[in-house]
mmCIF file as gemmi writes it, N, C-alpha and C atoms, coordinates in Angstrom:
data_model
loop_
_atom_site.group_PDB
_atom_site.id
_atom_site.type_symbol
_atom_site.label_atom_id
_atom_site.label_alt_id
_atom_site.label_comp_id
_atom_site.label_asym_id
_atom_site.label_entity_id
_atom_site.label_seq_id
_atom_site.pdbx_PDB_ins_code
_atom_site.Cartn_x
_atom_site.Cartn_y
_atom_site.Cartn_z
_atom_site.occupancy
_atom_site.B_iso_or_equiv
_atom_site.pdbx_formal_charge
_atom_site.auth_seq_id
_atom_site.auth_asym_id
_atom_site.pdbx_PDB_model_num
ATOM 1 N N . UNK Axp A 1 ? 18.606 5.6 6.018 1 0 ? 1 A 1
ATOM 2 C CA . UNK Axp A 1 ? 17.694 5.331 5.104 1 0 ? 1 A 1
ATOM 3 C C . UNK Axp A 1 ? 16.453 5.209 5.511 1 0 ? 1 A 1
ATOM 4 N N . UNK Axp A 2 ? 15.428 6.194 4.884 1 0 ? 2 A 1
ATOM 5 C CA . UNK Axp A 2 ? 13.934 6.034 4.652 1 0 ? 2 A 1
ATOM 6 C C . UNK Axp A 2 ? 13.409 4.593 4.016 1 0 ? 2 A 1
ATOM 7 N N . UNK Axp A 3 ? 12.06 5.308 5.188 1 0 ? 3 A 1
ATOM 8 C CA . UNK Axp A 3 ? 11.519 3.578 5.409 1 0 ? 3 A 1
ATOM 9 C C . UNK Axp A 3 ? 10.228 3.705 3.96 1 0 ? 3 A 1
ATOM 10 N N . UNK Axp A 4 ? 10.905 2.82 3.103 1 0 ? 4 A 1
ATOM 11 C CA . UNK Axp A 4 ? 10.173 2.174 2.102 1 0 ? 4 A 1
ATOM 12 C C . UNK Axp A 4 ? 8.422 1.946 2.03 1 0 ? 4 A 1
ATOM 13 N N . UNK Axp A 5 ? 7.355 2.888 1.553 1 0 ? 5 A 1
ATOM 14 C CA . UNK Axp A 5 ? 6.21 1.978 1.65 1 0 ? 5 A 1
ATOM 15 C C . UNK Axp A 5 ? 5.389 1.746 -0.035 1 0 ? 5 A 1
ATOM 16 N N . UNK Axp A 6 ? 4.287 1.666 -0.01 1 0 ? 6 A 1
ATOM 17 C CA . UNK Axp A 6 ? 3.817 1.797 -1.723 1 0 ? 6 A 1
ATOM 18 C C . UNK Axp A 6 ? 2.127 2.194 -1.133 1 0 ? 6 A 1
ATOM 19 N N . UNK Axp A 7 ? 2.268 2.769 -1.951 1 0 ? 7 A 1
ATOM 20 C CA . UNK Axp A 7 ? 0.476 3.662 -2.041 1 0 ? 7 A 1
ATOM 21 C C . UNK Axp A 7 ? -0.243 2.414 -3.066 1 0 ? 7 A 1
ATOM 22 N N . UNK Axp A 8 ? -1.274 1.826 -2.294 1 0 ? 8 A 1
ATOM 23 C CA . UNK Axp A 8 ? -1.93 0.738 -3.381 1 0 ? 8 A 1
ATOM 24 C C . UNK Axp A 8 ? -2.966 1.238 -3.745 1 0 ? 8 A 1
ATOM 25 N N . UNK Axp A 9 ? -2.819 0.735 -4.986 1 0 ? 9 A 1
ATOM 26 C CA . UNK Axp A 9 ? -3.561 0.445 -6.338 1 0 ? 9 A 1
ATOM 27 C C . UNK Axp A 9 ? -3.656 1.996 -6.969 1 0 ? 9 A 1
ATOM 28 N N . UNK Axp A 10 ? -2.515 2.874 -7.334 1 0 ? 10 A 1
ATOM 29 C CA . UNK Axp A 10 ? -2.213 3.999 -7.426 1 0 ? 10 A 1
ATOM 30 C C . UNK Axp A 10 ? -1.072 3.734 -8.917 1 0 ? 10 A 1
ATOM 31 N N . UNK Axp A 11 ? -0.543 3.01 -8.462 1 0 ? 11 A 1
ATOM 32 C CA . UNK Axp A 11 ? 0.315 2.962 -9.558 1 0 ? 11 A 1
ATOM 33 C C . UNK Axp A 11 ? 1.086 1.646 -9.823 1 0 ? 11 A 1
ATOM 34 N N . UNK Axp A 12 ? 1.604 1.557 -11.349 1 0 ? 12 A 1
ATOM 35 C CA . UNK Axp A 12 ? 2.22 0.204 -12.054 1 0 ? 12 A 1
ATOM 36 C C . UNK Axp A 12 ? 3.71 0.273 -11.337 1 0 ? 12 A 1
ATOM 37 N N . UNK Axp A 13 ? 4.021 1.221 -10.647 1 0 ? 13 A 1
ATOM 38 C CA . UNK Axp A 13 ? 5.895 1.026 -10.625 1 0 ? 13 A 1
ATOM 39 C C . UNK Axp A 13 ? 6.129 0.437 -9.323 1 0 ? 13 A 1
ATOM 40 N N . UNK Axp A 14 ? 5.351 0.758 -8.656 1 0 ? 14 A 1
ATOM 41 C CA . UNK Axp A 14 ? 6.102 0.158 -6.915 1 0 ? 14 A 1
ATOM 42 C C . UNK Axp A 14 ? 6.417 -0.909 -6.204 1 0 ? 14 A 1
ATOM 43 N N . UNK Axp A 15 ? 7.639 -1.459 -5.502 1 0 ? 15 A 1
ATOM 44 C CA . UNK Axp A 15 ? 7.792 -2.499 -5.602 1 0 ? 15 A 1
ATOM 45 C C . UNK Axp A 15 ? 8.709 -2.366 -4.49 1 0 ? 15 A 1
ATOM 46 N N . UNK Axp A 16 ? 8.417 -3.101 -3.221 1 0 ? 16 A 1
ATOM 47 C CA . UNK Axp A 16 ? 9.511 -3.101 -2.405 1 0 ? 16 A 1
ATOM 48 C C . UNK Axp A 16 ? 9.679 -4.488 -1.579 1 0 ? 16 A 1
ATOM 49 N N . UNK Axp A 17 ? 10.639 -4.684 -1.184 1 0 ? 17 A 1
ATOM 50 C CA . UNK Axp A 17 ? 10.666 -6.25 -0.644 1 0 ? 17 A 1
ATOM 51 C C . UNK Axp A 17 ? 11.824 -5.826 0.945 1 0 ? 17 A 1
ATOM 52 N N . UNK Axp A 18 ? 11.391 -6.693 1.366 1 0 ? 18 A 1
ATOM 53 C CA . UNK Axp A 18 ? 11.081 -6.979 3.27 1 0 ? 18 A 1
ATOM 54 C C . UNK Axp A 18 ? 11.859 -8.533 3.179 1 0 ? 18 A 1
ATOM 55 N N . UNK Axp A 19 ? 12.47 -8.684 3.467 1 0 ? 19 A 1
ATOM 56 C CA . UNK Axp A 19 ? 13.614 -10.346 2.96 1 0 ? 19 A 1
ATOM 57 C C . UNK Axp A 19 ? 13.603 -10.591 1.729 1 0 ? 19 A 1
ATOM 58 N N . UNK Axp A 20 ? 12.404 -12.263 1.602 1 0 ? 20 A 1
ATOM 59 C CA . UNK Axp A 20 ? 12.315 -12.591 0.485 1 0 ? 20 A 1
ATOM 60 C C . UNK Axp A 20 ? 11.206 -12.325 0.197 1 0 ? 20 A 1
ATOM 61 N N . UNK Axp A 21 ? 10.278 -11.271 0.87 1 0 ? 21 A 1
ATOM 62 C CA . UNK Axp A 21 ? 9.001 -11.19 0.502 1 0 ? 21 A 1
ATOM 63 C C . UNK Axp A 21 ? 8.779 -10.217 -0.4 1 0 ? 21 A 1
ATOM 64 N N . UNK Axp A 22 ? 8.087 -10.214 -1.578 1 0 ? 22 A 1
ATOM 65 C CA . UNK Axp A 22 ? 7.999 -9.503 -2.549 1 0 ? 22 A 1
ATOM 66 C C . UNK Axp A 22 ? 6.7 -8.168 -2.223 1 0 ? 22 A 1
ATOM 67 N N . UNK Axp A 23 ? 6.189 -7.412 -2.111 1 0 ? 23 A 1
ATOM 68 C CA . UNK Axp A 23 ? 4.757 -6.62 -2.486 1 0 ? 23 A 1
ATOM 69 C C . UNK Axp A 23 ? 5.152 -6.007 -3.751 1 0 ? 23 A 1
ATOM 70 N N . UNK Axp A 24 ? 4.347 -5.589 -4.519 1 0 ? 24 A 1
ATOM 71 C CA . UNK Axp A 24 ? 3.994 -5 -5.68 1 0 ? 24 A 1
ATOM 72 C C . UNK Axp A 24 ? 3.059 -4.725 -6.308 1 0 ? 24 A 1
ATOM 73 N N . UNK Axp A 25 ? 2.645 -3.749 -6.167 1 0 ? 25 A 1
ATOM 74 C CA . UNK Axp A 25 ? 1.448 -2.305 -6.624 1 0 ? 25 A 1
ATOM 75 C C . UNK Axp A 25 ? 1.144 -2.622 -8.142 1 0 ? 25 A 1
ATOM 76 N N . UNK Axp A 26 ? -0.054 -2.565 -8.187 1 0 ? 26 A 1
ATOM 77 C CA . UNK Axp A 26 ? -0.905 -2.367 -9.38 1 0 ? 26 A 1
ATOM 78 C C . UNK Axp A 26 ? -1.916 -1.858 -9.263 1 0 ? 26 A 1
ATOM 79 N N . UNK Axp A 27 ? -2.129 -1.035 -10.5 1 0 ? 27 A 1
ATOM 80 C CA . UNK Axp A 27 ? -3.629 -0.581 -10.61 1 0 ? 27 A 1
ATOM 81 C C . UNK Axp A 27 ? -4.903 -1.545 -10.121 1 0 ? 27 A 1
ATOM 82 N N . UNK Axp A 28 ? -4.857 -2.307 -10.395 1 0 ? 28 A 1
ATOM 83 C CA . UNK Axp A 28 ? -6.205 -3.572 -9.952 1 0 ? 28 A 1
ATOM 84 C C . UNK Axp A 28 ? -5.931 -4.568 -9.136 1 0 ? 28 A 1
ATOM 85 N N . UNK Axp A 29 ? -4.308 -4.647 -8.24 1 0 ? 29 A 1
ATOM 86 C CA . UNK Axp A 29 ? -3.982 -5.538 -7.202 1 0 ? 29 A 1
ATOM 87 C C . UNK Axp A 29 ? -2.851 -5.103 -6.503 1 0 ? 29 A 1
ATOM 88 N N . UNK Axp A 30 ? -2.679 -5.416 -5.73 1 0 ? 30 A 1
ATOM 89 C CA . UNK Axp A 30 ? -1.125 -5.775 -5.003 1 0 ? 30 A 1
ATOM 90 C C . UNK Axp A 30 ? -0.894 -7.193 -4.425 1 0 ? 30 A 1
ATOM 91 N N . UNK Axp A 31 ? 0.192 -7.587 -5.01 1 0 ? 31 A 1
ATOM 92 C CA . UNK Axp A 31 ? 0.817 -8.662 -5.458 1 0 ? 31 A 1
ATOM 93 C C . UNK Axp A 31 ? 1.79 -8.715 -3.904 1 0 ? 31 A 1
ATOM 94 N N . UNK Axp A 32 ? 1.579 -10.004 -2.909 1 0 ? 32 A 1
ATOM 95 C CA . UNK Axp A 32 ? 2.662 -10.336 -1.949 1 0 ? 32 A 1
ATOM 96 C C . UNK Axp A 32 ? 2.841 -11.861 -2.401 1 0 ? 32 A 1
ATOM 97 N N . UNK Axp A 33 ? 4.338 -12 -2.815 1 0 ? 33 A 1
ATOM 98 C CA . UNK Axp A 33 ? 4.862 -13.23 -2.848 1 0 ? 33 A 1
ATOM 99 C C . UNK Axp A 33 ? 6.334 -13.685 -2.549 1 0 ? 33 A 1
ATOM 100 N N . UNK Axp A 34 ? 6.419 -14.968 -2.035 1 0 ? 34 A 1
ATOM 101 C CA . UNK Axp A 34 ? 8.098 -14.906 -1.321 1 0 ? 34 A 1
ATOM 102 C C . UNK Axp A 34 ? 7.778 -15.913 -0.066 1 0 ? 34 A 1
ATOM 103 N N . UNK Axp A 35 ? 8.769 -15.42 0.797 1 0 ? 35 A 1
ATOM 104 C CA . UNK Axp A 35 ? 8.619 -15.51 2.296 1 0 ? 35 A 1
ATOM 105 C C . UNK Axp A 35 ? 10.268 -15.159 2.88 1 0 ? 35 A 1
ATOM 106 N N . UNK Axp A 36 ? 9.155 -15.37 4.055 1 0 ? 36 A 1
ATOM 107 C CA . UNK Axp A 36 ? 9.842 -14.313 5.212 1 0 ? 36 A 1
ATOM 108 C C . UNK Axp A 36 ? 9.419 -15.037 6.37 1 0 ? 36 A 1
ATOM 109 N N . UNK Axp A 37 ? 10.341 -14.667 7.217 1 0 ? 37 A 1
ATOM 110 C CA . UNK Axp A 37 ? 10.52 -15.646 8.628 1 0 ? 37 A 1
ATOM 111 C C . UNK Axp A 37 ? 10.224 -14.308 9.73 1 0 ? 37 A 1
ATOM 112 N N . UNK Axp A 38 ? 9.25 -14.141 10.495 1 0 ? 38 A 1
ATOM 113 C CA . UNK Axp A 38 ? 8.814 -13.03 11.454 1 0 ? 38 A 1
ATOM 114 C C . UNK Axp A 38 ? 9.192 -13.914 12.826 1 0 ? 38 A 1
ATOM 115 N N . UNK Axp A 39 ? 10.546 -13.349 13.394 1 0 ? 39 A 1
ATOM 116 C CA . UNK Axp A 39 ? 11.249 -13.898 14.875 1 0 ? 39 A 1
ATOM 117 C C . UNK Axp A 39 ? 10.941 -13.495 15.893 1 0 ? 39 A 1
ATOM 118 N N . UNK Axp A 40 ? 11.085 -14.217 16.852 1 0 ? 40 A 1
ATOM 119 C CA . UNK Axp A 40 ? 10.437 -13.533 18.277 1 0 ? 40 A 1
ATOM 120 C C . UNK Axp A 40 ? 11.54 -12.619 18.584 1 0 ? 40 A 1
ATOM 121 N N . UNK Axp A 41 ? 11.651 -11.537 18.322 1 0 ? 41 A 1
ATOM 122 C CA . UNK Axp A 41 ? 12.978 -10.455 18.368 1 0 ? 41 A 1
ATOM 123 C C . UNK Axp A 41 ? 12.828 -9.466 18.02 1 0 ? 41 A 1
ATOM 124 N N . UNK Axp A 42 ? 13.366 -8.448 18.075 1 0 ? 42 A 1
ATOM 125 C CA . UNK Axp A 42 ? 13.06 -7.151 17.578 1 0 ? 42 A 1
ATOM 126 C C . UNK Axp A 42 ? 13.364 -7.202 16.369 1 0 ? 42 A 1
ATOM 127 N N . UNK Axp A 43 ? 13.871 -7.874 15.914 1 0 ? 43 A 1
ATOM 128 C CA . UNK Axp A 43 ? 14.071 -7.936 14.196 1 0 ? 43 A 1
ATOM 129 C C . UNK Axp A 43 ? 12.585 -8.215 13.504 1 0 ? 43 A 1
ATOM 130 N N . UNK Axp A 44 ? 11.826 -9.298 14.026 1 0 ? 44 A 1
ATOM 131 C CA . UNK Axp A 44 ? 10.689 -9.909 13.836 1 0 ? 44 A 1
ATOM 132 C C . UNK Axp A 44 ? 9.422 -8.801 14.232 1 0 ? 44 A 1
ATOM 133 N N . UNK Axp A 45 ? 9.729 -8.327 15.29 1 0 ? 45 A 1
ATOM 134 C CA . UNK Axp A 45 ? 9.161 -7.024 15.525 1 0 ? 45 A 1
ATOM 135 C C . UNK Axp A 45 ? 8.672 -5.759 14.227 1 0 ? 45 A 1
ATOM 136 N N . UNK Axp A 46 ? 9.836 -5.825 14.118 1 0 ? 46 A 1
ATOM 137 C CA . UNK Axp A 46 ? 10.121 -4.621 12.985 1 0 ? 46 A 1
ATOM 138 C C . UNK Axp A 46 ? 9.459 -5.379 11.905 1 0 ? 46 A 1
ATOM 139 N N . UNK Axp A 47 ? 9.894 -6.458 11.401 1 0 ? 47 A 1
ATOM 140 C CA . UNK Axp A 47 ? 9.034 -6.646 9.973 1 0 ? 47 A 1
ATOM 141 C C . UNK Axp A 47 ? 7.5 -6.827 10.095 1 0 ? 47 A 1
ATOM 142 N N . UNK Axp A 48 ? 7.395 -7.179 11.273 1 0 ? 48 A 1
ATOM 143 C CA . UNK Axp A 48 ? 5.974 -7.257 11.654 1 0 ? 48 A 1
ATOM 144 C C . UNK Axp A 48 ? 4.818 -6.595 10.952 1 0 ? 48 A 1
ATOM 145 N N . UNK Axp A 49 ? 5.496 -5.222 12.043 1 0 ? 49 A 1
ATOM 146 C CA . UNK Axp A 49 ? 5.028 -3.943 11.906 1 0 ? 49 A 1
ATOM 147 C C . UNK Axp A 49 ? 5.222 -3.501 10.459 1 0 ? 49 A 1
ATOM 148 N N . UNK Axp A 50 ? 5.579 -3.982 9.499 1 0 ? 50 A 1
ATOM 149 C CA . UNK Axp A 50 ? 6.013 -3.472 8.395 1 0 ? 50 A 1
ATOM 150 C C . UNK Axp A 50 ? 5.071 -3.758 7.22 1 0 ? 50 A 1
ATOM 151 N N . UNK Axp A 51 ? 4.855 -5.179 7.728 1 0 ? 51 A 1
ATOM 152 C CA . UNK Axp A 51 ? 3.895 -6.134 6.858 1 0 ? 51 A 1
ATOM 153 C C . UNK Axp A 51 ? 2.456 -5.56 7.186 1 0 ? 51 A 1
ATOM 154 N N . UNK Axp A 52 ? 1.666 -5.178 8.579 1 0 ? 52 A 1
ATOM 155 C CA . UNK Axp A 52 ? 0.8 -4.592 8.962 1 0 ? 52 A 1
ATOM 156 C C . UNK Axp A 52 ? 0.743 -3.298 8.339 1 0 ? 52 A 1
ATOM 157 N N . UNK Axp A 53 ? 2.112 -2.549 8.31 1 0 ? 53 A 1
ATOM 158 C CA . UNK Axp A 53 ? 1.529 -1.308 7.76 1 0 ? 53 A 1
ATOM 159 C C . UNK Axp A 53 ? 0.757 -1.154 6.423 1 0 ? 53 A 1
ATOM 160 N N . UNK Axp A 54 ? 1.784 -2.269 5.385 1 0 ? 54 A 1
ATOM 161 C CA . UNK Axp A 54 ? 1.155 -2.509 4.231 1 0 ? 54 A 1
ATOM 162 C C . UNK Axp A 54 ? 0.019 -3.06 4.066 1 0 ? 54 A 1
ATOM 163 N N . UNK Axp A 55 ? -0.658 -3.839 4.996 1 0 ? 55 A 1
ATOM 164 C CA . UNK Axp A 55 ? -2.104 -4.503 4.887 1 0 ? 55 A 1
ATOM 165 C C . UNK Axp A 55 ? -2.595 -3.151 5.497 1 0 ? 55 A 1
ATOM 166 N N . UNK Axp A 56 ? -2.832 -2.337 6.109 1 0 ? 56 A 1
ATOM 167 C CA . UNK Axp A 56 ? -3.593 -1.132 6.637 1 0 ? 56 A 1
ATOM 168 C C . UNK Axp A 56 ? -3.511 -0.552 5.819 1 0 ? 56 A 1
ATOM 169 N N . UNK Axp A 57 ? -2.841 0.227 5.081 1 0 ? 57 A 1
ATOM 170 C CA . UNK Axp A 57 ? -2.832 0.877 3.798 1 0 ? 57 A 1
ATOM 171 C C . UNK Axp A 57 ? -3.321 0.324 2.583 1 0 ? 57 A 1
ATOM 172 N N . UNK Axp A 58 ? -3.317 -0.592 2.545 1 0 ? 58 A 1
ATOM 173 C CA . UNK Axp A 58 ? -4.411 -1.971 1.179 1 0 ? 58 A 1
ATOM 174 C C . UNK Axp A 58 ? -5.953 -2.148 1.755 1 0 ? 58 A 1
ATOM 175 N N . UNK Axp A 59 ? -6.187 -2.222 3.141 1 0 ? 59 A 1
ATOM 176 C CA . UNK Axp A 59 ? -7.237 -2.406 3.758 1 0 ? 59 A 1
ATOM 177 C C . UNK Axp A 59 ? -8.024 -1.279 3.699 1 0 ? 59 A 1
ATOM 178 N N . UNK Axp A 60 ? -7.362 0.092 3.571 1 0 ? 60 A 1
ATOM 179 C CA . UNK Axp A 60 ? -8.031 1.19 4.01 1 0 ? 60 A 1
ATOM 180 C C . UNK Axp A 60 ? -8.181 1.999 3.058 1 0 ? 60 A 1
ATOM 181 N N . UNK Axp A 61 ? -7.202 1.763 1.342 1 0 ? 61 A 1
ATOM 182 C CA . UNK Axp A 61 ? -8.136 1.958 0.407 1 0 ? 61 A 1
ATOM 183 C C . UNK Axp A 61 ? -9.102 0.927 0.055 1 0 ? 61 A 1
ATOM 184 N N . UNK Axp A 62 ? -9.113 0.028 0.299 1 0 ? 62 A 1
ATOM 185 C CA . UNK Axp A 62 ? -10.156 -0.909 -0.387 1 0 ? 62 A 1
ATOM 186 C C . UNK Axp A 62 ? -11.805 -0.445 0.654 1 0 ? 62 A 1
ATOM 187 N N . UNK Axp A 63 ? -11.339 -0.328 1.422 1 0 ? 63 A 1
ATOM 188 C CA . UNK Axp A 63 ? -12.55 0.475 2.421 1 0 ? 63 A 1
ATOM 189 C C . UNK Axp A 63 ? -13.314 1.987 1.976 1 0 ? 63 A 1
ATOM 190 N N . UNK Axp A 64 ? -12.32 2.85 1.431 1 0 ? 64 A 1
ATOM 191 C CA . UNK Axp A 64 ? -12.845 4.029 1.025 1 0 ? 64 A 1
ATOM 192 C C . UNK Axp A 64 ? -13.084 3.621 -0.66 1 0 ? 64 A 1
ATOM 193 N N . UNK Axp A 65 ? -13.671 2.794 -1.155 1 0 ? 65 A 1
ATOM 194 C CA . UNK Axp A 65 ? -13.894 2.683 -2.441 1 0 ? 65 A 1
ATOM 195 C C . UNK Axp A 65 ? -14.738 2.037 -2.711 1 0 ? 65 A 1
ATOM 196 N N . UNK Axp A 66 ? -15.405 2.308 -3.747 1 0 ? 66 A 1
ATOM 197 C CA . UNK Axp A 66 ? -16.585 1.53 -4.292 1 0 ? 66 A 1
ATOM 198 C C . UNK Axp A 66 ? -16.367 0.218 -4.88 1 0 ? 66 A 1
ATOM 199 N N . UNK Axp A 67 ? -16.513 -1.1 -4.495 1 0 ? 67 A 1
ATOM 200 C CA . UNK Axp A 67 ? -15.764 -1.977 -4.836 1 0 ? 67 A 1
ATOM 201 C C . UNK Axp A 67 ? -16.732 -3.441 -5.843 1 0 ? 67 A 1
ATOM 202 N N . UNK Axp A 68 ? -16.586 -3.551 -6.818 1 0 ? 68 A 1
ATOM 203 C CA . UNK Axp A 68 ? -17.108 -4.322 -7.478 1 0 ? 68 A 1
ATOM 204 C C . UNK Axp A 68 ? -17.294 -5.687 -6.582 1 0 ? 68 A 1
ATOM 205 N N . UNK Axp A 69 ? -17.913 -6.574 -7.185 1 0 ? 69 A 1
ATOM 206 C CA . UNK Axp A 69 ? -18.439 -7.943 -6.185 1 0 ? 69 A 1
ATOM 207 C C . UNK Axp A 69 ? -17.15 -8.849 -6.402 1 0 ? 69 A 1
ATOM 208 N N . UNK Axp A 70 ? -16.507 -8.323 -7.938 1 0 ? 70 A 1
ATOM 209 C CA . UNK Axp A 70 ? -14.81 -9.487 -8.304 1 0 ? 70 A 1
ATOM 210 C C . UNK Axp A 70 ? -14.361 -8.955 -9.865 1 0 ? 70 A 1
ATOM 211 N N . UNK Axp A 71 ? -13.705 -8.627 -9.806 1 0 ? 71 A 1
ATOM 212 C CA . UNK Axp A 71 ? -12.918 -7.909 -10.991 1 0 ? 71 A 1
ATOM 213 C C . UNK Axp A 71 ? -12.029 -9.198 -11.988 1 0 ? 71 A 1
ATOM 214 N N . UNK Axp A 72 ? -12.184 -8.355 -13.426 1 0 ? 72 A 1
ATOM 215 C CA . UNK Axp A 72 ? -11.073 -9.882 -13.865 1 0 ? 72 A 1
ATOM 216 C C . UNK Axp A 72 ? -10.089 -9.14 -14.211 1 0 ? 72 A 1
ATOM 217 N N . UNK Axp A 73 ? -8.956 -10.34 -13.881 1 0 ? 73 A 1
ATOM 218 C CA . UNK Axp A 73 ? -7.511 -9.7 -13.737 1 0 ? 73 A 1
ATOM 219 C C . UNK Axp A 73 ? -6.664 -9.276 -15.287 1 0 ? 73 A 1
ATOM 220 N N . UNK Axp A 74 ? -6.264 -8.261 -15.519 1 0 ? 74 A 1
ATOM 221 C CA . UNK Axp A 74 ? -5.872 -8.514 -17.267 1 0 ? 74 A 1
ATOM 222 C C . UNK Axp A 74 ? -4.557 -8.342 -16.514 1 0 ? 74 A 1
ATOM 223 N N . UNK Axp A 75 ? -4.024 -9.781 -17.364 1 0 ? 75 A 1
ATOM 224 C CA . UNK Axp A 75 ? -2.174 -10.163 -17.307 1 0 ? 75 A 1
ATOM 225 C C . UNK Axp A 75 ? -1.176 -8.713 -17.595 1 0 ? 75 A 1
ATOM 226 N N . UNK Axp A 76 ? -0.48 -8.656 -17.285 1 0 ? 76 A 1
ATOM 227 C CA . UNK Axp A 76 ? 0.596 -7.671 -17.442 1 0 ? 76 A 1
ATOM 228 C C . UNK Axp A 76 ? 0.87 -7.767 -18.891 1 0 ? 76 A 1
ATOM 229 N N . UNK Axp A 77 ? 1.55 -7.004 -18.997 1 0 ? 77 A 1
ATOM 230 C CA . UNK Axp A 77 ? 2.105 -6.509 -21.124 1 0 ? 77 A 1
ATOM 231 C C . UNK Axp A 77 ? 3.498 -7.136 -20.857 1 0 ? 77 A 1
ATOM 232 N N . UNK Axp A 78 ? 4.264 -7.884 -21.302 1 0 ? 78 A 1
ATOM 233 C CA . UNK Axp A 78 ? 5.539 -8.135 -21.954 1 0 ? 78 A 1
ATOM 234 C C . UNK Axp A 78 ? 5.741 -7.638 -22.819 1 0 ? 78 A 1
ATOM 235 N N . UNK Axp A 79 ? 6.799 -6.571 -22.122 1 0 ? 79 A 1
ATOM 236 C CA . UNK Axp A 79 ? 7.893 -6.321 -22.988 1 0 ? 79 A 1
ATOM 237 C C . UNK Axp A 79 ? 9.395 -6.062 -23.525 1 0 ? 79 A 1
ATOM 238 N N . UNK Axp A 80 ? 9.629 -5.885 -24.413 1 0 ? 80 A 1
ATOM 239 C CA . UNK Axp A 80 ? 10.807 -5.988 -24.871 1 0 ? 80 A 1
ATOM 240 C C . UNK Axp A 80 ? 12.346 -5.498 -23.756 1 0 ? 80 A 1
ATOM 241 N N . UNK Axp A 81 ? 13.399 -6.189 -23.772 1 0 ? 81 A 1
ATOM 242 C CA . UNK Axp A 81 ? 13.957 -5.454 -22.321 1 0 ? 81 A 1
ATOM 243 C C . UNK Axp A 81 ? 14.919 -4.556 -23.273 1 0 ? 81 A 1
ATOM 244 N N . UNK Axp A 82 ? 14.855 -3.136 -22.998 1 0 ? 82 A 1
ATOM 245 C CA . UNK Axp A 82 ? 15.606 -1.897 -23.644 1 0 ? 82 A 1
ATOM 246 C C . UNK Axp A 82 ? 17.197 -2.073 -23.403 1 0 ? 82 A 1
ATOM 247 N N . UNK Axp A 83 ? 17.6 -3.04 -22.443 1 0 ? 83 A 1
ATOM 248 C CA . UNK Axp A 83 ? 18.933 -2.825 -22.232 1 0 ? 83 A 1
ATOM 249 C C . UNK Axp A 83 ? 19.698 -4.265 -22.813 1 0 ? 83 A 1
ATOM 250 N N . UNK Axp A 84 ? 18.666 -4.699 -23.586 1 0 ? 84 A 1
ATOM 251 C CA . UNK Axp A 84 ? 19.646 -5.929 -24.128 1 0 ? 84 A 1
ATOM 252 C C . UNK Axp A 84 ? 19.928 -5.791 -25.512 1 0 ? 84 A 1
């Protein structure tokens, strides 16, 4: 199985899950929420490396961009569920 990763700030559609931790990509932010345990074993090391990779990609994108002091976050648009 291929490892899933996001491209920070590039689209509004990417999302991934590591345990109970969710990472969602947006054009103006990367949202990380939930809970995860990094255990002192090989599984914990794998999780820690995945989180580091996501944060490293996010940091690299921020560092190569011209950034304002602070942005105003635009709330996500709610749409009707097309499957109901």
